[in-house]
N, C-alpha and C positions, 0 to 999 in steps of 0.2 A: 453590709449589702445595701446598695443603692438601688432605690425603685424608680423606675422611669416614670415621669409625670406626663401624662398625655391628655390631650383635650377630650372633652365629652364626646365630640364627633369621632375622634380616633378610637376611643373606647367602645363606642357603639358599633363602628365598623368592625372591630375586632370581634366582638361578641356575636354580631350577626354572621360573621364568616366562620363561627364555630371554634373560636379560640379554645385552647386547651390549657391556657394560662390562668390559674386561680386568681392572679393579681388583677387581671383585666375585669373580672366579675366583681371582686371586691372593690377596686377603685371606682367602677362606674356606679355600683350600688351605694357606696358611701358618698359619692358626689350627689346622687339623687337624694339620699336621705338628708344630707346637709341643706338641700334645696327644699325640704318638706314634701318631696315627691315620693311618699312613703309606699304607695302600692306599686308603683313602678320599680322601686328599689327591691321590694319583695319579689317581684317577678324576675329580676336579674339574679338575685340570690338563689331562687329556686332553679333557674336555668343552670348555674353553676353546679348546683347539688346533683343534677341529672348526669353530669360527666363522669367518666371513669377516672377517679382521682385517688391518690394515697389517702388513706384514712385521716391523717392529720390535716390535710387540706380540706377535706369534706367537713371535718368537725369545726374548722375554723369558719367555714361558710355557714354551717348550721348555727354556731354560736352567734355570729353577726346577725343572721336572720332571726333567730329566737330572741335576741336582745330587742331588736326592732319591734318585733310582735309583742313582746311583754311590756316594755317600758314605755313605748310611744303609742302603739296601736291598741293596747288593752285586750290582746288575744292571747291570754295566758295559757289556755289549754294547748294551743298550737305550739307555743314556746316550750312548755313541758314536754310535749311529744318529741320535739326536735332534740331537747336535751337528753331524753331517754335513748333515742337513737344514737346520738353522739357517743354516750357512755358505753353502749354496746359495741360500737365500732373500736373504741379505745380499750376494751377489756383485753383484747389480744396483743396490744401493743407493749413493748418493753418500757419499764420506767425510765424516763429521761426528763430533763427539765421542761422540754416542750410538751411532752405528753402530760406531765403532772399539771402544767399550766393549762392545758385544755380541759383536762378532767375537772379542775377547780372552776374554770369558767362555765362549763356545762353544768356543774352543780349549782352555780349561782343563779341559773334560771329557775 
């Protein structure tokens, strides 16, 4: 699966327009994170988490956000709360390679 590479301006426009594509939020937040714009990245991850999304997509956003909060911003309690929420979302999901990976990532926080 090839992921479209968009400019920051394009990603911002999509997010502001209410994009329902998890990849738009992930790409923009990861771009901001790479530029050390950590709080802005947190805001984008959180906006994505407010969308009605499949559990796996929510968990992916939660893990990315939790990783940033824990490893970079020293906000461990928030990261742990995200991990606990993610594990609850995954509890009803059938075991698959993707689900097992997301569970493992969530436990890593």
